[in-house]
Backbone atoms as SQL, in Angstrom:
CREATE TABLE atoms (id INTEGER PRIMARY KEY, chain TEXT, resi INTEGER, resn TEXT, atom TEXT, x REAL, y REAL, z REAL);
INSERT INTO atoms VALUES
  (1, 'A', 1, 'MET', 'N', -4.306, 15.729, 9.181),
  (2, 'A', 1, 'MET', 'CA', -4.296, 15.086, 7.852),
  (3, 'A', 1, 'MET', 'C', -4.332, 16.241, 6.847),
  (4, 'A', 2, 'SER', 'N', -3.531, 16.144, 5.820),
  (5, 'A', 2, 'SER', 'CA', -3.551, 17.178, 4.774),
  (6, 'A', 2, 'SER', 'C', -4.686, 16.904, 3.853),
  (7, 'A', 3, 'GLU', 'N', -5.045, 18.056, 2.986),
  (8, 'A', 3, 'GLU', 'CA', -6.118, 17.765, 2.110),
  (9, 'A', 3, 'GLU', 'C', -5.694, 16.776, 0.983),
  (10, 'A', 4, 'GLU', 'N', -4.440, 16.698, 0.761),
  (11, 'A', 4, 'GLU', 'CA', -3.960, 15.775, -0.318),
  (12, 'A', 4, 'GLU', 'C', -4.131, 14.339, 0.087),
  (13, 'A', 5, 'ASN', 'N', -4.074, 13.966, 1.382),
  (14, 'A', 5, 'ASN', 'CA', -4.350, 12.662, 1.778),
  (15, 'A', 5, 'ASN', 'C', -5.778, 12.222, 1.943),
  (16, 'A', 6, 'LYS', 'N', -6.715, 13.216, 1.753),
  (17, 'A', 6, 'LYS', 'CA', -8.065, 12.966, 1.921),
  (18, 'A', 6, 'LYS', 'C', -8.681, 12.546, 0.546),
  (19, 'A', 7, 'LYS', 'N', -8.028, 12.964, -0.538),
  (20, 'A', 7, 'LYS', 'CA', -8.566, 12.624, -1.876),
  (21, 'A', 7, 'LYS', 'C', -8.202, 11.258, -2.260),
  (22, 'A', 8, 'PRO', 'N', -9.128, 10.433, -2.768),
  (23, 'A', 8, 'PRO', 'CA', -8.801, 9.132, -3.230),
  (24, 'A', 8, 'PRO', 'C', -7.966, 9.229, -4.441),
  (25, 'A', 9, 'LEU', 'N', -7.155, 8.199, -4.690),
  (26, 'A', 9, 'LEU', 'CA', -6.283, 8.252, -5.814),
  (27, 'A', 9, 'LEU', 'C', -6.532, 7.016, -6.627),
  (28, 'A', 10, 'TYR', 'N', -6.402, 7.288, -8.057),
  (29, 'A', 10, 'TYR', 'CA', -6.582, 6.087, -8.952),
  (30, 'A', 10, 'TYR', 'C', -5.340, 5.323, -8.807),
  (31, 'A', 11, 'LEU', 'N', -5.504, 3.987, -9.357),
  (32, 'A', 11, 'LEU', 'CA', -4.373, 3.002, -9.263),
  (33, 'A', 11, 'LEU', 'C', -3.032, 3.476, -9.694),
  (34, 'A', 12, 'GLY', 'N', -2.992, 4.153, -10.833),
  (35, 'A', 12, 'GLY', 'CA', -1.722, 4.617, -11.362),
  (36, 'A', 12, 'GLY', 'C', -1.161, 5.672, -10.414),
  (37, 'A', 13, 'ALA', 'N', -1.840, 6.598, -9.881),
  (38, 'A', 13, 'ALA', 'CA', -1.332, 7.604, -9.045),
  (39, 'A', 13, 'ALA', 'C', -0.920, 7.074, -7.763),
  (40, 'A', 14, 'MET', 'N', -1.650, 6.111, -7.246),
  (41, 'A', 14, 'MET', 'CA', -1.328, 5.582, -5.963),
  (42, 'A', 14, 'MET', 'C', -0.025, 4.725, -6.046),
  (43, 'A', 15, 'ALA', 'N', 0.086, 3.990, -7.238),
  (44, 'A', 15, 'ALA', 'CA', 1.312, 3.225, -7.435),
  (45, 'A', 15, 'ALA', 'C', 2.553, 4.174, -7.513),
  (46, 'A', 16, 'ARG', 'N', 2.399, 5.287, -8.231),
  (47, 'A', 16, 'ARG', 'CA', 3.560, 6.235, -8.391),
  (48, 'A', 16, 'ARG', 'C', 3.964, 6.707, -7.038),
  (49, 'A', 17, 'ARG', 'N', 2.948, 7.055, -6.186),
  (50, 'A', 17, 'ARG', 'CA', 3.176, 7.631, -4.961),
  (51, 'A', 17, 'ARG', 'C', 3.945, 6.653, -4.051),
  (52, 'A', 18, 'LEU', 'N', 3.591, 5.447, -4.117),
  (53, 'A', 18, 'LEU', 'CA', 4.331, 4.364, -3.265),
  (54, 'A', 18, 'LEU', 'C', 5.668, 3.928, -4.028),
  (55, 'A', 19, 'ARG', 'N', 5.766, 4.185, -5.264),
  (56, 'A', 19, 'ARG', 'CA', 6.956, 3.822, -5.994),
  (57, 'A', 19, 'ARG', 'C', 6.888, 2.202, -6.247),
  (58, 'A', 20, 'VAL', 'N', 5.847, 1.811, -6.531),
  (59, 'A', 20, 'VAL', 'CA', 5.627, 0.282, -6.714),
  (60, 'A', 20, 'VAL', 'C', 4.878, 0.100, -8.092),
  (61, 'A', 21, 'PRO', 'N', 4.982, -1.035, -8.714),
  (62, 'A', 21, 'PRO', 'CA', 4.337, -1.298, -9.942),
  (63, 'A', 21, 'PRO', 'C', 2.833, -1.220, -9.819),
  (64, 'A', 22, 'ALA', 'N', 2.203, -0.604, -10.763),
  (65, 'A', 22, 'ALA', 'CA', 0.622, -0.734, -10.606),
  (66, 'A', 22, 'ALA', 'C', 0.136, -2.084, -10.640),
  (67, 'A', 23, 'THR', 'N', 0.749, -3.032, -11.450),
  (68, 'A', 23, 'THR', 'CA', 0.368, -4.495, -11.488),
  (69, 'A', 23, 'THR', 'C', 0.395, -5.047, -9.988),
  (70, 'A', 24, 'TRP', 'N', 1.344, -4.760, -9.070),
  (71, 'A', 24, 'TRP', 'CA', 1.570, -5.153, -7.766),
  (72, 'A', 24, 'TRP', 'C', 0.365, -4.730, -6.952),
  (73, 'A', 25, 'LEU', 'N', 0.232, -3.342, -7.113),
  (74, 'A', 25, 'LEU', 'CA', -0.865, -2.802, -6.287),
  (75, 'A', 25, 'LEU', 'C', -2.299, -3.277, -6.606),
  (76, 'A', 26, 'ARG', 'N', -2.489, -3.563, -7.882),
  (77, 'A', 26, 'ARG', 'CA', -3.798, -4.073, -8.268),
  (78, 'A', 26, 'ARG', 'C', -3.921, -5.539, -7.804),
  (79, 'A', 27, 'ALA', 'N', -2.898, -6.299, -7.797),
  (80, 'A', 27, 'ALA', 'CA', -3.004, -7.740, -7.330),
  (81, 'A', 27, 'ALA', 'C', -3.254, -7.715, -5.801),
  (82, 'A', 28, 'GLU', 'N', -2.444, -6.871, -5.167),
  (83, 'A', 28, 'GLU', 'CA', -2.723, -6.746, -3.640),
  (84, 'A', 28, 'GLU', 'C', -4.207, -6.314, -3.311),
  (85, 'A', 29, 'ALA', 'N', -4.695, -5.459, -4.191),
  (86, 'A', 29, 'ALA', 'CA', -6.018, -4.934, -3.832),
  (87, 'A', 29, 'ALA', 'C', -7.037, -5.989, -4.113),
  (88, 'A', 30, 'GLU', 'N', -6.934, -6.779, -5.328),
  (89, 'A', 30, 'GLU', 'CA', -7.783, -7.719, -5.674),
  (90, 'A', 30, 'GLU', 'C', -7.770, -8.931, -4.828),
  (91, 'A', 31, 'ALA', 'N', -6.604, -9.212, -4.157),
  (92, 'A', 31, 'ALA', 'CA', -6.481, -10.239, -3.143),
  (93, 'A', 31, 'ALA', 'C', -7.004, -9.928, -1.865),
  (94, 'A', 32, 'GLY', 'N', -7.514, -8.619, -1.642),
  (95, 'A', 32, 'GLY', 'CA', -8.060, -8.168, -0.449),
  (96, 'A', 32, 'GLY', 'C', -7.004, -7.788, 0.615),
  (97, 'A', 33, 'ARG', 'N', -5.841, -7.586, 0.278),
  (98, 'A', 33, 'ARG', 'CA', -4.817, -7.174, 1.257),
  (99, 'A', 33, 'ARG', 'C', -4.572, -5.703, 1.407),
  (100, 'A', 34, 'ILE', 'N', -5.155, -4.995, 0.465),
  (101, 'A', 34, 'ILE', 'CA', -5.159, -3.547, 0.428),
  (102, 'A', 34, 'ILE', 'C', -6.445, -3.064, 0.114),
  (103, 'A', 35, 'PRO', 'N', -7.109, -2.220, 0.970),
  (104, 'A', 35, 'PRO', 'CA', -8.518, -1.763, 0.803),
  (105, 'A', 35, 'PRO', 'C', -8.598, -0.755, -0.352),
  (106, 'A', 36, 'HIS', 'N', -9.659, -0.878, -1.162),
  (107, 'A', 36, 'HIS', 'CA', -9.827, 0.026, -2.273),
  (108, 'A', 36, 'HIS', 'C', -11.324, 0.107, -2.626),
  (109, 'A', 37, 'LEU', 'N', -11.738, 1.001, -3.418),
  (110, 'A', 37, 'LEU', 'CA', -13.044, 1.200, -4.025),
  (111, 'A', 37, 'LEU', 'C', -12.992, 0.819, -5.437),
  (112, 'A', 38, 'ARG', 'N', -14.067, 0.153, -6.060),
  (113, 'A', 38, 'ARG', 'CA', -14.073, 0.025, -7.435),
  (114, 'A', 38, 'ARG', 'C', -15.093, 1.041, -8.036),
  (115, 'A', 39, 'ALA', 'N', -14.719, 1.787, -8.999),
  (116, 'A', 39, 'ALA', 'CA', -15.650, 2.656, -9.624),
  (117, 'A', 39, 'ALA', 'C', -15.644, 2.213, -11.202),
  (118, 'A', 40, 'GLY', 'N', -16.477, 1.420, -11.504),
  (119, 'A', 40, 'GLY', 'CA', -16.598, 0.851, -12.828),
  (120, 'A', 40, 'GLY', 'C', -15.294, -0.069, -12.946),
  (121, 'A', 41, 'SER', 'N', -14.499, 0.105, -13.829),
  (122, 'A', 41, 'SER', 'CA', -13.220, -0.665, -13.998),
  (123, 'A', 41, 'SER', 'C', -12.106, -0.021, -13.241),
  (124, 'A', 42, 'ALA', 'N', -12.320, 1.111, -12.656),
  (125, 'A', 42, 'ALA', 'CA', -11.225, 1.789, -12.036),
  (126, 'A', 42, 'ALA', 'C', -11.106, 1.447, -10.527),
  (127, 'A', 43, 'LEU', 'N', -9.880, 1.485, -9.979),
  (128, 'A', 43, 'LEU', 'CA', -9.663, 1.171, -8.554),
  (129, 'A', 43, 'LEU', 'C', -9.235, 2.505, -7.912),
  (130, 'A', 44, 'LEU', 'N', -9.738, 2.746, -6.786),
  (131, 'A', 44, 'LEU', 'CA', -9.581, 4.090, -6.061),
  (132, 'A', 44, 'LEU', 'C', -9.039, 3.639, -4.626),
  (133, 'A', 45, 'PHE', 'N', -8.009, 4.383, -4.163),
  (134, 'A', 45, 'PHE', 'CA', -7.373, 4.120, -2.947),
  (135, 'A', 45, 'PHE', 'C', -7.312, 5.327, -1.979),
  (136, 'A', 46, 'ASN', 'N', -7.526, 5.175, -0.786),
  (137, 'A', 46, 'ASN', 'CA', -7.327, 6.212, 0.218),
  (138, 'A', 46, 'ASN', 'C', -5.849, 6.199, 0.553),
  (139, 'A', 47, 'PRO', 'N', -5.135, 7.273, 0.226),
  (140, 'A', 47, 'PRO', 'CA', -3.656, 7.173, 0.308),
  (141, 'A', 47, 'PRO', 'C', -3.065, 7.043, 1.700),
  (142, 'A', 48, 'GLU', 'N', -3.807, 7.655, 2.643),
  (143, 'A', 48, 'GLU', 'CA', -3.366, 7.554, 4.074),
  (144, 'A', 48, 'GLU', 'C', -3.411, 6.148, 4.593),
  (145, 'A', 49, 'VAL', 'N', -4.584, 5.436, 4.305),
  (146, 'A', 49, 'VAL', 'CA', -4.834, 4.008, 4.685),
  (147, 'A', 49, 'VAL', 'C', -3.781, 3.219, 4.024),
  (148, 'A', 50, 'VAL', 'N', -3.571, 3.321, 2.706),
  (149, 'A', 50, 'VAL', 'CA', -2.708, 2.383, 1.976),
  (150, 'A', 50, 'VAL', 'C', -1.219, 2.626, 2.352),
  (151, 'A', 51, 'GLU', 'N', -0.789, 3.900, 2.551),
  (152, 'A', 51, 'GLU', 'CA', 0.576, 4.131, 2.994),
  (153, 'A', 51, 'GLU', 'C', 0.813, 3.427, 4.422),
  (154, 'A', 52, 'ARG', 'N', -0.156, 3.546, 5.266),
  (155, 'A', 52, 'ARG', 'CA', 0.140, 2.970, 6.637),
  (156, 'A', 52, 'ARG', 'C', 0.159, 1.440, 6.422),
  (157, 'A', 53, 'ILE', 'N', -0.584, 0.762, 5.720),
  (158, 'A', 53, 'ILE', 'CA', -0.614, -0.672, 5.500),
  (159, 'A', 53, 'ILE', 'C', 0.744, -1.079, 4.910),
  (160, 'A', 54, 'VAL', 'N', 1.169, -0.419, 3.843),
  (161, 'A', 54, 'VAL', 'CA', 2.396, -0.800, 3.101),
  (162, 'A', 54, 'VAL', 'C', 3.608, -0.623, 4.037),
  (163, 'A', 55, 'PHE', 'N', 3.553, 0.674, 4.741),
  (164, 'A', 55, 'PHE', 'CA', 4.804, 0.929, 5.589),
  (165, 'A', 55, 'PHE', 'C', 4.821, 0.024, 6.834),
  (166, 'A', 56, 'ASP', 'N', 3.601, -0.335, 7.386),
  (167, 'A', 56, 'ASP', 'CA', 3.641, -1.378, 8.513),
  (168, 'A', 56, 'ASP', 'C', 4.084, -2.755, 8.017),
  (169, 'A', 57, 'ARG', 'N', 3.805, -3.097, 6.840),
  (170, 'A', 57, 'ARG', 'CA', 4.156, -4.409, 6.228),
  (171, 'A', 57, 'ARG', 'C', 5.792, -4.348, 6.041),
  (172, 'A', 58, 'LEU', 'N', 6.176, -3.252, 5.571),
  (173, 'A', 58, 'LEU', 'CA', 7.670, -3.140, 5.351),
  (174, 'A', 58, 'LEU', 'C', 8.440, -3.167, 6.694),
  (175, 'A', 59, 'ARG', 'N', 7.887, -2.572, 7.651),
  (176, 'A', 59, 'ARG', 'CA', 8.576, -2.534, 9.059),
  (177, 'A', 59, 'ARG', 'C', 8.510, -3.913, 9.667),
  (178, 'A', 60, 'GLU', 'N', 7.331, -4.637, 9.478),
  (179, 'A', 60, 'GLU', 'CA', 7.281, -6.035, 9.960),
  (180, 'A', 60, 'GLU', 'C', 8.217, -7.021, 9.245),
  (181, 'A', 61, 'SER', 'N', 8.466, -6.727, 7.923),
  (182, 'A', 61, 'SER', 'CA', 9.289, -7.707, 7.160),
  (183, 'A', 61, 'SER', 'C', 10.797, -7.369, 7.528),
  (184, 'A', 62, 'SER', 'N', 11.090, -6.298, 8.042),
  (185, 'A', 62, 'SER', 'CA', 12.346, -5.935, 8.394),
  (186, 'A', 62, 'SER', 'C', 12.904, -6.138, 9.807),
  (187, 'A', 63, 'THR', 'N', 11.894, -6.604, 10.551),
  (188, 'A', 63, 'THR', 'CA', 12.116, -7.113, 11.958),
  (189, 'A', 63, 'THR', 'C', 12.617, -8.403, 12.010),
  (190, 'A', 64, 'PRO', 'N', 13.663, -8.808, 12.646),
  (191, 'A', 64, 'PRO', 'CA', 14.084, -10.182, 12.743),
  (192, 'A', 64, 'PRO', 'C', 13.203, -11.066, 13.531),
  (193, 'A', 65, 'ALA', 'N', 13.059, -12.253, 13.213),
  (194, 'A', 65, 'ALA', 'CA', 12.160, -13.248, 13.976),
  (195, 'A', 65, 'ALA', 'C', 12.875, -13.366, 15.309),
  (196, 'A', 66, 'LYS', 'N', 12.135, -13.874, 16.289),
  (197, 'A', 66, 'LYS', 'CA', 12.632, -14.063, 17.734),
  (198, 'A', 66, 'LYS', 'C', 13.721, -15.127, 17.673),
  (199, 'A', 67, 'GLY', 'N', 14.787, -14.901, 18.259),
  (200, 'A', 67, 'GLY', 'CA', 15.843, -15.908, 18.377),
  (201, 'A', 67, 'GLY', 'C', 16.746, -15.858, 17.190),
  (202, 'A', 68, 'VAL', 'N', 16.549, -14.864, 16.210),
  (203, 'A', 68, 'VAL', 'CA', 17.417, -14.864, 15.018),
  (204, 'A', 68, 'VAL', 'C', 18.247, -13.599, 15.175),
  (205, 'A', 69, 'ALA', 'N', 19.486, -13.816, 15.091),
  (206, 'A', 69, 'ALA', 'CA', 20.319, -12.542, 15.275),
  (207, 'A', 69, 'ALA', 'C', 20.652, -12.001, 13.823),
  (208, 'A', 70, 'ARG', 'N', 20.691, -10.697, 13.845),
  (209, 'A', 70, 'ARG', 'CA', 21.028, -9.930, 12.541),
  (210, 'A', 70, 'ARG', 'C', 22.493, -10.015, 12.319),
  (211, 'A', 71, 'ALA', 'N', 22.935, -10.135, 11.075),
  (212, 'A', 71, 'ALA', 'CA', 24.246, -10.036, 10.645),
  (213, 'A', 71, 'ALA', 'C', 24.860, -8.728, 10.976),
  (214, 'A', 72, 'LYS', 'N', 26.124, -8.643, 11.460),
  (215, 'A', 72, 'LYS', 'CA', 26.734, -7.431, 11.856),
  (216, 'A', 72, 'LYS', 'C', 27.647, -6.977, 10.736);
């Protein structure tokens, strides 16, 4: 693990890193779908954990359901 992945990132920095809207990331965190820490009004994220969760969700959503053929 690189030093960069060990440092917690604020909401805006994490959203930029993922290339997603900060409002989406905040909503996912507040809904309990993405782990975070609250420091006052700020949200902090572990980049390694968040990237793994988001990329796993992306991979799962791009996998066809059983019995469903992909278009050629």
